[in-house]
KEKE-3310 file (N, C-alpha, C; in steps of 0.2 Angstrom, whole numbers, plus 5000, padded with zeros to 4 digits):
npx = (4682:4685:4693:4684:4675:4684:4687:4676:4667:4663:4654:4644:4627:4621:4613:4604:4603:4587:4579:4578:4568:4575:4583:4572:4578:4581:4592:4607:4619:4635:4645:4637:4630:4616:4609:4613:4617:4620:4626:4631:4642:4658:4668:4685:4689:4679:4682:4695:4691:4682:4690:4695:4704:4716:4728:4724:4727:4737:4736:4724:4717:4707:4689:4676:4664:4651:4645:4633:4633:4624:4625:4626:4632:4639:4634:4637:4635:4624:4616:4616:4612:4622:4631:4641:4653:4657:4669:4673:4685:4682:4682:4693:4697:4703:4707:4714:4711:4707:4704:4698:4698:4689:4691:4688:4671:4659:4645:4633:4620:4621:4635:4636:4636:4630:4637:4648:4648:4652:4642:4633:4638:4637:4642:4647:4658:4659:4662:4664:4677:4686:4681:4680:4694:4702:4697:4690:4700:4710:4703:4701:4714:4716:4712:4700:4690:4684:4674:4669:4654:4654:4646:4634:4631:4621:4612:4613:4611:4604:4611:4624:4641:4656:4668:4684:4687:4693:4691:4677:4674:4680:4672:4662:4670:4678:4668:4662:4672:4672:4660:4662:4671:4663:4654:4662:4664:4651:4650:4658:4672:4689:4697:4712:4713:4722:4724:4724:4726:4721:4720:4715:4719:4707:4704:4717:4721:4710:4714:4727:4724:4715:4723:4730:4720:4714:4725:4726:4714:4708:4715:4713:4704:4709:4724:4735:4743:4748:4748:4744:4745:4739:4743:4737:4729:4738:4746:4737:4735:4746:4743:4730:4734:4743:4735:4728:4738:4741:4733:4730:4730:4724:4716:4713:4707:4699:4686:4686:4695:4688:4676:4683:4686:4674:4669:4678:4673:4659:4659:4667:4669:4668:4660:4656:4647:4644:4647:4658:4668:4668:4666:4655:4637:4636:4628:4626:4635:4635:4635:4646:4655:4654:4661:4660:4672:4688:4698:4706:4706:4695:4684:4685:4682:4691:4696:4696:4705:4717:4719:4722:4734:4743:4743:4735:4722:4719:4710:4704:4715:4721:4711:4713:4726:4724:4717:4727:4739:4753:4762:4768:4765:4768:4768:4763:4768:4769:4771:4766:4770:4763:4766:4764:4775:4771:4758:4743:4732:4732:4745:4762:4771:4763:4765:4780:4782:4776:4783:4796:4793:4786:4795:4806:4800:4802:4794:4791:4793:4790:4793:4786:4790:4783:4790:4785:4773:4755:4740:4733:4739:4748:4741:4739:4752:4752:4742:4747:4760:4756:4749:4759:4768:4759:4757:4770:4771)
npy = (5277:5265:5258:5255:5247:5235:5231:5227:5215:5197:5194:5204:5207:5204:5213:5212:5224:5228:5223:5233:5240:5239:5252:5259:5262:5257:5243:5245:5242:5234:5246:5257:5273:5275:5284:5300:5310:5326:5329:5338:5353:5357:5369:5374:5378:5371:5358:5357:5359:5348:5337:5330:5320:5321:5334:5342:5353:5356:5350:5353:5362:5366:5369:5356:5345:5333:5319:5307:5292:5281:5265:5252:5235:5219:5206:5191:5185:5191:5206:5221:5235:5247:5258:5273:5286:5301:5312:5329:5341:5359:5372:5367:5362:5351:5334:5320:5303:5296:5280:5277:5264:5258:5253:5240:5238:5232:5224:5226:5232:5236:5240:5252:5255:5264:5275:5275:5271:5276:5283:5288:5298:5314:5326:5331:5332:5321:5303:5293:5292:5289:5295:5309:5312:5306:5303:5315:5326:5321:5323:5337:5341:5341:5331:5320:5309:5292:5283:5268:5260:5247:5230:5225:5236:5250:5254:5241:5233:5222:5211:5200:5204:5204:5205:5202:5193:5196:5194:5194:5206:5215:5218:5227:5237:5240:5243:5254:5263:5265:5270:5282:5288:5291:5299:5311:5316:5320:5330:5339:5339:5337:5323:5313:5299:5295:5284:5282:5271:5267:5263:5257:5243:5231:5239:5242:5229:5228:5238:5234:5222:5226:5234:5223:5216:5226:5229:5217:5217:5230:5240:5247:5256:5264:5273:5266:5271:5271:5262:5264:5257:5254:5243:5231:5215:5207:5195:5183:5169:5166:5173:5168:5155:5157:5160:5148:5139:5143:5137:5133:5145:5160:5171:5187:5194:5184:5184:5192:5185:5173:5178:5181:5169:5164:5171:5169:5155:5157:5165:5161:5146:5135:5134:5125:5114:5122:5116:5108:5117:5125:5123:5126:5131:5139:5150:5161:5178:5185:5175:5168:5179:5179:5169:5157:5157:5162:5154:5146:5131:5127:5134:5131:5118:5104:5094:5100:5111:5104:5099:5110:5115:5104:5105:5098:5100:5104:5111:5121:5128:5132:5141:5151:5154:5160:5171:5179:5192:5195:5190:5181:5190:5204:5221:5235:5253:5260:5255:5257:5253:5253:5251:5247:5240:5234:5229:5222:5217:5216:5206:5212:5205:5203:5215:5215:5203:5205:5216:5210:5199:5204:5214:5206:5200:5210:5222:5239:5245:5253:5254:5259:5258:5259:5261:5252:5255:5253:5246:5257:5269:5274:5281:5295:5298:5290:5295:5308:5305:5297:5306:5315:5305:5302:5315:5317:5309)
npz = (4908:4901:4910:4920:4914:4911:4923:4928:4937:4938:4948:4948:4944:4929:4917:4902:4888:4884:4869:4855:4841:4826:4816:4803:4791:4774:4769:4760:4748:4753:4762:4758:4762:4772:4779:4786:4799:4805:4821:4830:4833:4839:4846:4847:4860:4867:4864:4870:4883:4886:4885:4898:4903:4900:4895:4878:4871:4864:4852:4846:4832:4824:4825:4826:4817:4820:4813:4813:4805:4797:4790:4778:4781:4783:4793:4800:4787:4782:4775:4784:4793:4802:4813:4814:4819:4810:4811:4807:4802:4804:4792:4785:4770:4762:4767:4776:4780:4795:4803:4818:4830:4843:4861:4872:4875:4885:4880:4889:4899:4912:4913:4908:4895:4886:4889:4882:4869:4853:4844:4852:4859:4868:4867:4879:4895:4902:4904:4889:4885:4874:4863:4868:4871:4862:4848:4844:4847:4838:4825:4826:4824:4811:4803:4795:4804:4807:4817:4821:4828:4830:4828:4839:4847:4851:4838:4834:4845:4848:4843:4845:4849:4839:4846:4849:4837:4822:4808:4807:4813:4806:4795:4797:4800:4788:4779:4785:4784:4770:4769:4776:4767:4756:4762:4765:4752:4749:4758:4753:4754:4750:4747:4748:4747:4756:4770:4787:4801:4818:4835:4851:4863:4861:4850:4845:4840:4830:4822:4817:4811:4801:4793:4787:4780:4772:4764:4758:4750:4748:4742:4730:4735:4745:4750:4759:4773:4786:4802:4819:4835:4851:4864:4858:4856:4847:4844:4845:4846:4855:4865:4870:4872:4883:4893:4895:4898:4911:4919:4932:4940:4948:4938:4935:4924:4918:4913:4902:4893:4892:4885:4873:4868:4866:4856:4845:4844:4840:4829:4820:4809:4817:4829:4840:4852:4867:4879:4876:4877:4889:4907:4913:4911:4896:4886:4879:4875:4886:4897:4894:4898:4911:4920:4934:4941:4943:4939:4926:4925:4931:4925:4911:4900:4905:4896:4884:4887:4889:4876:4869:4876:4873:4860:4851:4847:4833:4824:4832:4836:4823:4819:4829:4826:4813:4817:4821:4820:4821:4813:4798:4787:4777:4781:4771:4770:4786:4803:4818:4835:4852:4869:4886:4897:4908:4907:4912:4906:4892:4887:4886:4878:4866:4858:4857:4851:4838:4833:4831:4823:4812:4807:4804:4793:4784:4786:4790:4805:4820:4838:4853:4869:4885:4900:4915:4912:4912:4906:4903:4907:4896:4887:4884:4879:4868:4861:4857:4852:4841:4832:4829:4822:4812:4806:4801:4790)
capx = (4676:4687:4696:4678:4672:4688:4688:4669:4668:4658:4650:4638:4621:4622:4606:4606:4599:4581:4580:4573:4567:4581:4581:4569:4582:4582:4598:4609:4625:4640:4648:4632:4627:4609:4607:4618:4614:4624:4623:4634:4648:4661:4673:4692:4688:4675:4686:4699:4687:4679:4696:4697:4708:4724:4727:4724:4727:4743:4733:4718:4718:4700:4683:4674:4657:4651:4639:4631:4633:4621:4628:4625:4638:4638:4634:4636:4633:4618:4617:4613:4614:4625:4632:4647:4653:4662:4671:4677:4688:4678:4687:4698:4694:4707:4708:4716:4706:4709:4700:4700:4694:4689:4693:4682:4665:4655:4638:4628:4617:4624:4642:4636:4639:4627:4641:4655:4647:4653:4637:4629:4641:4632:4645:4649:4664:4659:4663:4665:4684:4690:4678:4682:4701:4706:4695:4689:4705:4713:4700:4703:4721:4715:4710:4693:4690:4678:4674:4663:4651:4654:4640:4632:4630:4616:4608:4613:4612:4600:4615:4630:4647:4662:4673:4691:4687:4694:4688:4670:4674:4683:4667:4659:4675:4679:4662:4661:4677:4670:4654:4665:4674:4657:4651:4667:4663:4645:4651:4662:4679:4694:4700:4717:4713:4726:4721:4728:4722:4724:4716:4718:4717:4703:4704:4723:4720:4706:4718:4732:4721:4712:4729:4732:4714:4714:4731:4725:4708:4705:4720:4710:4699:4712:4731:4736:4749:4751:4743:4747:4740:4741:4741:4733:4731:4740:4748:4730:4736:4750:4739:4726:4737:4746:4730:4726:4744:4741:4726:4728:4731:4718:4717:4708:4703:4697:4680:4687:4697:4682:4673:4686:4685:4666:4668:4681:4669:4653:4659:4670:4665:4669:4653:4655:4643:4648:4649:4664:4673:4667:4663:4648:4633:4637:4622:4627:4641:4635:4636:4654:4658:4653:4662:4659:4678:4694:4703:4704:4705:4688:4680:4684:4682:4698:4699:4698:4711:4723:4721:4725:4740:4747:4743:4732:4716:4722:4704:4704:4722:4722:4707:4717:4731:4721:4715:4734:4742:4759:4767:4765:4763:4773:4764:4765:4767:4772:4767:4769:4767:4764:4764:4766:4778:4767:4751:4741:4726:4734:4752:4767:4773:4760:4769:4786:4782:4774:4789:4801:4792:4784:4801:4810:4798:4803:4790:4794:4790:4793:4790:4787:4789:4782:4793:4781:4766:4750:4735:4729:4744:4751:4736:4741:4758:4750:4738:4751:4765:4752:4747:4765:4770:4755:4758:4776:4770)
capy = (5271:5258:5255:5253:5241:5230:5229:5224:5208:5193:5194:5208:5204:5207:5214:5214:5229:5226:5224:5239:5239:5242:5258:5257:5263:5251:5242:5246:5238:5235:5252:5262:5277:5275:5290:5304:5316:5330:5329:5344:5356:5359:5373:5372:5378:5365:5351:5356:5358:5342:5332:5331:5315:5324:5341:5341:5360:5357:5346:5356:5367:5367:5366:5350:5343:5326:5316:5300:5288:5274:5262:5245:5231:5212:5202:5183:5183:5195:5213:5224:5242:5248:5265:5275:5293:5303:5319:5332:5348:5364:5376:5364:5359:5344:5330:5313:5299:5291:5275:5275:5258:5260:5247:5235:5240:5226:5226:5225:5239:5238:5242:5259:5255:5270:5282:5274:5270:5282:5287:5291:5304:5320:5332:5334:5330:5315:5297:5293:5294:5289:5301:5316:5313:5303:5303:5322:5329:5319:5327:5344:5342:5342:5324:5317:5303:5289:5279:5263:5258:5240:5227:5224:5242:5256:5253:5234:5230:5216:5206:5198:5208:5200:5206:5201:5189:5201:5193:5196:5213:5219:5219:5233:5243:5242:5246:5261:5267:5266:5275:5288:5291:5293:5305:5316:5318:5323:5336:5344:5339:5334:5317:5310:5292:5293:5281:5280:5266:5267:5260:5255:5238:5228:5243:5241:5223:5230:5243:5230:5217:5230:5235:5217:5215:5231:5228:5211:5217:5236:5245:5251:5261:5268:5273:5264:5275:5268:5260:5265:5253:5254:5237:5227:5208:5205:5188:5181:5163:5165:5177:5164:5149:5159:5160:5142:5137:5145:5134:5133:5151:5165:5176:5192:5196:5179:5185:5195:5180:5168:5181:5181:5162:5163:5175:5164:5149:5159:5169:5156:5140:5131:5133:5119:5115:5126:5112:5106:5122:5127:5118:5128:5133:5146:5150:5168:5181:5187:5171:5167:5184:5179:5163:5157:5156:5165:5148:5142:5124:5126:5137:5128:5110:5102:5090:5106:5114:5099:5098:5117:5115:5099:5106:5093:5103:5108:5115:5127:5131:5135:5147:5156:5157:5164:5177:5182:5196:5196:5186:5179:5194:5210:5227:5241:5258:5260:5251:5260:5249:5257:5246:5247:5234:5231:5228:5215:5215:5213:5206:5216:5201:5204:5220:5213:5198:5208:5220:5206:5195:5208:5217:5201:5199:5216:5227:5245:5246:5257:5252:5263:5254:5263:5257:5253:5257:5248:5245:5264:5275:5277:5283:5302:5298:5286:5300:5313:5302:5294:5312:5317:5301:5302:5321:5317:5305)
capz = (4907:4899:4916:4924:4910:4911:4930:4930:4940:4936:4954:4947:4941:4922:4914:4895:4885:4881:4862:4852:4834:4822:4811:4797:4785:4771:4768:4753:4747:4758:4762:4757:4767:4771:4783:4789:4802:4809:4828:4834:4831:4845:4845:4849:4867:4869:4863:4875:4890:4886:4886:4905:4905:4899:4891:4871:4868:4859:4846:4843:4828:4821:4827:4822:4816:4821:4809:4814:4798:4797:4783:4777:4782:4784:4799:4799:4780:4780:4775:4790:4794:4808:4813:4817:4819:4806:4813:4802:4805:4801:4789:4781:4763:4761:4773:4776:4785:4801:4806:4825:4832:4851:4865:4874:4878:4886:4878:4894:4901:4919:4913:4906:4888:4883:4890:4879:4862:4849:4841:4857:4862:4868:4868:4886:4897:4906:4901:4882:4885:4868:4859:4870:4872:4857:4841:4842:4846:4831:4820:4828:4822:4804:4800:4796:4809:4807:4823:4821:4834:4830:4829:4846:4851:4849:4833:4833:4852:4848:4841:4848:4847:4837:4850:4845:4831:4818:4802:4807:4816:4800:4789:4799:4800:4781:4776:4788:4781:4764:4769:4778:4761:4752:4765:4764:4746:4750:4762:4749:4756:4745:4750:4744:4748:4761:4776:4793:4806:4825:4840:4858:4866:4856:4844:4842:4836:4825:4817:4813:4806:4796:4789:4783:4776:4767:4760:4753:4746:4746:4740:4725:4738:4749:4750:4766:4775:4792:4808:4825:4839:4859:4868:4854:4856:4840:4844:4848:4848:4860:4870:4874:4875:4889:4898:4896:4901:4917:4921:4940:4943:4948:4933:4936:4918:4914:4909:4895:4889:4891:4880:4867:4866:4864:4849:4840:4842:4839:4823:4815:4806:4821:4832:4844:4858:4872:4884:4875:4879:4896:4912:4916:4906:4893:4881:4875:4876:4893:4901:4893:4901:4918:4923:4941:4944:4939:4938:4920:4925:4934:4921:4904:4899:4906:4890:4879:4889:4888:4869:4867:4879:4870:4853:4847:4844:4827:4821:4835:4836:4817:4819:4833:4822:4808:4820:4824:4815:4822:4809:4792:4782:4777:4780:4767:4775:4792:4808:4825:4841:4858:4874:4893:4899:4914:4905:4915:4902:4885:4889:4882:4873:4859:4854:4856:4846:4832:4831:4830:4818:4806:4806:4801:4787:4780:4788:4793:4811:4826:4844:4858:4875:4891:4906:4920:4910:4912:4900:4903:4908:4891:4883:4882:4875:4862:4856:4854:4847:4835:4828:4827:4817:4806:4803:4798:4784)
cpx = (4679:4689:4690:4676:4677:4688:4681:4670:4662:4652:4644:4633:4621:4614:4607:4601:4593:4582:4575:4574:4573:4578:4577:4572:4583:4590:4600:4614:4630:4644:4643:4631:4620:4606:4613:4615:4619:4621:4626:4640:4651:4667:4679:4691:4684:4678:4691:4696:4684:4685:4699:4702:4716:4723:4728:4725:4732:4741:4728:4719:4712:4694:4680:4666:4656:4644:4638:4629:4630:4622:4626:4632:4635:4638:4632:4633:4627:4619:4613:4616:4617:4627:4639:4647:4659:4663:4675:4679:4684:4683:4693:4695:4697:4708:4710:4711:4709:4704:4702:4695:4695:4690:4687:4677:4660:4648:4633:4626:4620:4631:4642:4638:4636:4632:4648:4653:4648:4647:4632:4632:4637:4635:4648:4657:4665:4659:4665:4673:4687:4687:4681:4690:4705:4703:4694:4695:4710:4709:4701:4710:4721:4713:4702:4694:4684:4679:4668:4660:4653:4647:4639:4631:4625:4612:4607:4614:4609:4604:4621:4637:4653:4667:4680:4692:4687:4692:4681:4670:4676:4677:4664:4664:4677:4673:4660:4666:4675:4664:4657:4668:4668:4654:4655:4665:4656:4645:4655:4670:4683:4697:4705:4717:4718:4723:4726:4724:4725:4718:4719:4715:4713:4704:4712:4723:4716:4710:4723:4729:4717:4717:4731:4726:4713:4719:4730:4719:4706:4710:4717:4705:4703:4720:4733:4743:4752:4746:4748:4742:4744:4738:4736:4735:4733:4742:4743:4732:4740:4747:4735:4729:4740:4741:4729:4732:4744:4734:4725:4729:4725:4720:4712:4704:4700:4691:4681:4690:4693:4678:4676:4685:4679:4666:4671:4676:4662:4654:4663:4666:4665:4663:4652:4650:4647:4650:4655:4670:4673:4664:4657:4644:4634:4632:4623:4633:4641:4637:4644:4657:4658:4655:4662:4666:4683:4700:4702:4702:4697:4682:4679:4685:4689:4701:4700:4704:4718:4724:4724:4733:4745:4747:4740:4725:4718:4716:4704:4710:4723:4717:4710:4723:4729:4718:4722:4737:4749:4765:4764:4763:4768:4769:4767:4764:4771:4767:4770:4765:4769:4762:4767:4769:4776:4760:4749:4734:4728:4742:4757:4770:4769:4763:4776:4786:4780:4780:4794:4799:4790:4791:4806:4808:4798:4798:4793:4790:4794:4789:4791:4785:4788:4784:4788:4774:4761:4746:4733:4734:4747:4747:4737:4747:4756:4747:4743:4757:4762:4751:4754:4768:4766:4756:4765:4776:4766)
cpy = (5264:5255:5252:5247:5234:5227:5227:5217:5204:5193:5198:5205:5208:5207:5216:5220:5225:5228:5230:5238:5242:5248:5255:5259:5257:5250:5243:5240:5239:5242:5258:5266:5277:5281:5293:5310:5320:5331:5335:5347:5357:5363:5371:5372:5373:5359:5351:5356:5351:5336:5333:5325:5317:5329:5339:5348:5360:5353:5349:5362:5370:5365:5360:5350:5336:5324:5309:5297:5282:5271:5254:5241:5224:5209:5195:5181:5187:5202:5216:5230:5243:5256:5267:5283:5296:5311:5322:5339:5353:5369:5374:5360:5352:5340:5323:5310:5295:5287:5274:5270:5258:5253:5244:5238:5234:5228:5224:5231:5241:5241:5250:5260:5261:5276:5280:5273:5276:5286:5289:5296:5311:5326:5335:5331:5325:5308:5298:5295:5294:5294:5308:5317:5310:5305:5311:5326:5327:5323:5334:5346:5342:5336:5324:5310:5299:5284:5274:5262:5251:5236:5225:5230:5247:5253:5245:5230:5224:5210:5205:5202:5203:5200:5206:5196:5194:5200:5195:5204:5218:5222:5226:5239:5245:5246:5253:5265:5270:5271:5282:5292:5294:5299:5311:5319:5322:5330:5341:5344:5335:5329:5314:5303:5290:5290:5279:5276:5266:5265:5258:5248:5233:5231:5243:5234:5224:5234:5238:5225:5220:5232:5229:5216:5220:5231:5222:5212:5224:5241:5249:5257:5266:5267:5272:5267:5272:5266:5261:5261:5253:5247:5233:5219:5205:5198:5184:5174:5162:5169:5172:5158:5151:5158:5153:5138:5138:5143:5133:5139:5155:5170:5181:5194:5190:5179:5188:5189:5175:5171:5180:5173:5161:5166:5171:5159:5151:5162:5166:5151:5135:5129:5127:5120:5119:5122:5108:5110:5124:5121:5120:5130:5140:5145:5157:5171:5184:5182:5168:5173:5184:5172:5163:5157:5160:5160:5145:5135:5122:5130:5134:5121:5108:5097:5095:5109:5110:5099:5105:5117:5110:5100:5102:5095:5108:5113:5122:5132:5135:5141:5153:5159:5162:5171:5181:5186:5199:5193:5184:5183:5200:5217:5232:5247:5257:5257:5254:5256:5253:5251:5247:5240:5230:5230:5221:5213:5212:5213:5210:5212:5201:5209:5217:5207:5200:5212:5216:5202:5198:5211:5212:5199:5205:5222:5233:5247:5250:5255:5256:5259:5260:5260:5258:5254:5251:5248:5252:5270:5277:5280:5290:5302:5295:5291:5304:5311:5300:5300:5314:5312:5301:5309:5321:5313:5309)
cpz = (4905:4905:4920:4920:4911:4918:4933:4932:4938:4941:4953:4943:4934:4920:4906:4892:4882:4873:4859:4845:4831:4818:4806:4791:4781:4770:4761:4752:4752:4757:4759:4763:4766:4775:4785:4792:4806:4816:4832:4831:4838:4842:4848:4857:4870:4869:4869:4882:4891:4888:4893:4907:4905:4894:4883:4868:4863:4852:4843:4839:4824:4825:4823:4822:4817:4817:4812:4808:4799:4790:4783:4778:4781:4790:4799:4793:4778:4780:4781:4791:4801:4808:4816:4817:4814:4809:4809:4805:4801:4798:4786:4775:4761:4767:4771:4781:4789:4803:4813:4827:4840:4854:4867:4878:4879:4885:4883:4897:4908:4918:4910:4899:4884:4884:4887:4871:4858:4847:4846:4861:4862:4869:4874:4888:4901:4902:4893:4881:4878:4863:4862:4869:4867:4850:4839:4842:4840:4825:4821:4825:4815:4800:4800:4799:4809:4813:4823:4828:4836:4830:4836:4850:4848:4844:4832:4840:4853:4845:4845:4845:4845:4841:4846:4840:4825:4811:4801:4809:4810:4796:4791:4798:4793:4778:4779:4785:4773:4763:4771:4771:4757:4755:4765:4758:4746:4753:4758:4751:4751:4749:4745:4744:4753:4768:4781:4798:4813:4829:4847:4860:4860:4849:4841:4838:4829:4820:4813:4808:4800:4791:4784:4778:4770:4762:4755:4748:4744:4744:4734:4728:4742:4748:4757:4768:4781:4797:4814:4830:4846:4861:4865:4856:4849:4839:4848:4850:4854:4866:4874:4876:4882:4895:4900:4899:4908:4920:4928:4943:4943:4942:4933:4930:4914:4910:4903:4891:4888:4885:4873:4864:4863:4857:4844:4838:4839:4831:4818:4813:4811:4825:4836:4849:4863:4878:4883:4876:4886:4901:4916:4910:4902:4886:4877:4877:4884:4898:4901:4897:4909:4921:4931:4945:4940:4937:4931:4920:4927:4929:4914:4905:4900:4899:4884:4881:4888:4880:4866:4870:4875:4862:4848:4844:4838:4825:4825:4836:4829:4816:4824:4829:4816:4811:4824:4818:4816:4818:4802:4786:4783:4776:4776:4772:4780:4797:4815:4831:4847:4864:4881:4894:4905:4914:4908:4912:4896:4886:4884:4877:4866:4855:4852:4851:4839:4829:4828:4823:4811:4803:4802:4794:4782:4781:4791:4799:4816:4832:4849:4865:4881:4898:4912:4918:4910:4906:4899:4903:4902:4886:4880:4878:4868:4858:4853:4850:4840:4830:4825:4821:4811:4802:4798:4791:4779)
residu = (UNK:UNK:UNK:UNK:UNK:UNK:UNK:UNK:UNK:UNK:UNK:UNK:UNK:UNK:UNK:UNK:UNK:UNK:UNK:UNK:UNK:UNK:UNK:UNK:UNK:UNK:UNK:UNK:UNK:UNK:UNK:UNK:UNK:UNK:UNK:UNK:UNK:UNK:UNK:UNK:UNK:UNK:UNK:UNK:UNK:UNK:UNK:UNK:UNK:UNK:UNK:UNK:UNK:UNK:UNK:UNK:UNK:UNK:UNK:UNK:UNK:UNK:UNK:UNK:UNK:UNK:UNK:UNK:UNK:UNK:UNK:UNK:UNK:UNK:UNK:UNK:UNK:UNK:UNK:UNK:UNK:UNK:UNK:UNK:UNK:UNK:UNK:UNK:UNK:UNK:UNK:UNK:UNK:UNK:UNK:UNK:UNK:UNK:UNK:UNK:UNK:UNK:UNK:UNK:UNK:UNK:UNK:UNK:UNK:UNK:UNK:UNK:UNK:UNK:UNK:UNK:UNK:UNK:UNK:UNK:UNK:UNK:UNK:UNK:UNK:UNK:UNK:UNK:UNK:UNK:UNK:UNK:UNK:UNK:UNK:UNK:UNK:UNK:UNK:UNK:UNK:UNK:UNK:UNK:UNK:UNK:UNK:UNK:UNK:UNK:UNK:UNK:UNK:UNK:UNK:UNK:UNK:UNK:UNK:UNK:UNK:UNK:UNK:UNK:UNK:UNK:UNK:UNK:UNK:UNK:UNK:UNK:UNK:UNK:UNK:UNK:UNK:UNK:UNK:UNK:UNK:UNK:UNK:UNK:UNK:UNK:UNK:UNK:UNK:UNK:UNK:UNK:UNK:UNK:UNK:UNK:UNK:UNK:UNK:UNK:UNK:UNK:UNK:UNK:UNK:UNK:UNK:UNK:UNK:UNK:UNK:UNK:UNK:UNK:UNK:UNK:UNK:UNK:UNK:UNK:UNK:UNK:UNK:UNK:UNK:UNK:UNK:UNK:UNK:UNK:UNK:UNK:UNK:UNK:UNK:UNK:UNK:UNK:UNK:UNK:UNK:UNK:UNK:UNK:UNK:UNK:UNK:UNK:UNK:UNK:UNK:UNK:UNK:UNK:UNK:UNK:UNK:UNK:UNK:UNK:UNK:UNK:UNK:UNK:UNK:UNK:UNK:UNK:UNK:UNK:UNK:UNK:UNK:UNK:UNK:UNK:UNK:UNK:UNK:UNK:UNK:UNK:UNK:UNK:UNK:UNK:UNK:UNK:UNK:UNK:UNK:UNK:UNK:UNK:UNK:UNK:UNK:UNK:UNK:UNK:UNK:UNK:UNK:UNK:UNK:UNK:UNK:UNK:UNK:UNK:UNK:UNK:UNK:UNK:UNK:UNK:UNK:UNK:UNK:UNK:UNK:UNK:UNK:UNK:UNK:UNK:UNK:UNK:UNK:UNK:UNK:UNK:UNK:UNK:UNK:UNK:UNK:UNK:UNK:UNK:UNK:UNK:UNK:UNK:UNK:UNK:UNK:UNK:UNK:UNK:UNK:UNK:UNK:UNK:UNK:UNK:UNK:UNK:UNK:UNK:UNK:UNK:UNK:UNK:UNK:UNK:UNK:UNK:UNK:UNK:UNK:UNK:UNK:UNK:UNK:UNK:UNK:UNK:UNK:UNK:UNK:UNK:UNK:UNK:UNK:UNK:UNK:UNK:UNK:UNK:UNK:UNK:UNK)
# end
C-alpha cells in the first residue's frame, strides 16, 4: 500500500474526503482516554495468515486484542480528539510498550487511505501493510504496541495532516502514548514504563524526533529504552536542500517534497503566502501535493529557491534545521538505524549523517545498511532485527 501511495502521480484527479462530523466524545486534558473500544481479537494462526507480505511466524507467540483508543491531544494550539490503536498480547500480564509510527498515507480519498489508516483496520489480509505485517506481529511477540492515526485521518480527516513537520506531529504521538499507558492500567496489565519507539519513512523520522522530545520533557512518564527507524528523513534540512539544489532536474517524488515544504510553512510560525514559495496556485495540502511539473525550478518560486540555495533565507532555513534530528543532541538509550543504500524516496545520506553526527556527540547507535535496498525491500529485515534488538534490551 505504501508503494502505491508514494507512486501516486499528480496527473490523477484528487478527491478530498467529504468532511464528517467529529465524534461527540467531549475533549479531556491532553493524553486523556475519552473512549476505548475493543474491535477484535486475532489468534496466532490468523496473524500469521494475514501477514502476506513476508512470513512472521518466527515472531508470533501470542494472540492479540485490538482497541481503538480515542484520546485528547492538541492541534494548532487547540484541544482536539484523535484516535489510534492499542494492540496487546493475550495471556501475558506484564508488557513493555512500543510506539509504532506509520509511514506516509496521503490523506485523499482516491489514494485508498481508508485501507491504510490504523484505526480502520478490519482484521483481514488485504492492504493495511503496516498493521498486518509490522505492528500486530510486534504485539504478538509480547509487547503492547500503540499506533497513532495522526491528525488528518479517520476521526480527524477534516483537518490537514502535519506530515513531516515533527514538532506538531509529535503532539498526537506523545498524547497517544500517554493514553496507551493509561489504557494498559485499565486493562490490568503491569507496565514497567519501558518505552521503545520505531517507524518507517515518515514514521522513522517521527520515532527519532519523539526520542528527542520525550528525552527533553517526558522522562517522568517513560523509561526511554531505544528507537529503531527505517529510512527516516532525519536530516531534514539537507534532505530538502538537496531537492532544491537539483532545481533543473526531473524529480519523480517532487509531490512528496512539495507537501513537506507545505507542512513546514503551514504548521510552523512562518506561514508565508504560498505564492512566495510556489510558482502555481497552492491553497491547501492537496494542491501542494499536485505540482503541475516535477522540475523544482518550474514548481517553486525561483526567488525562494535561490534564497534557500545561497542560504540567505535564514527564517525558513532555521525552521528546517529545527525540524532536523540528525545532529545537535545526544540520545539516551540506543538508536538503531536501517536504510537501503539505493533508496530513491528518502536518500540514504539521512541515516549516514545521523549515524556519524549523533555518534560523534556520544550517542549509542547501530547502523544496518541494506546493499541495493530501496525504500521498501528492507522492511522484513527491519521488523525482525528491530524485535531482536529490542528483546535483547
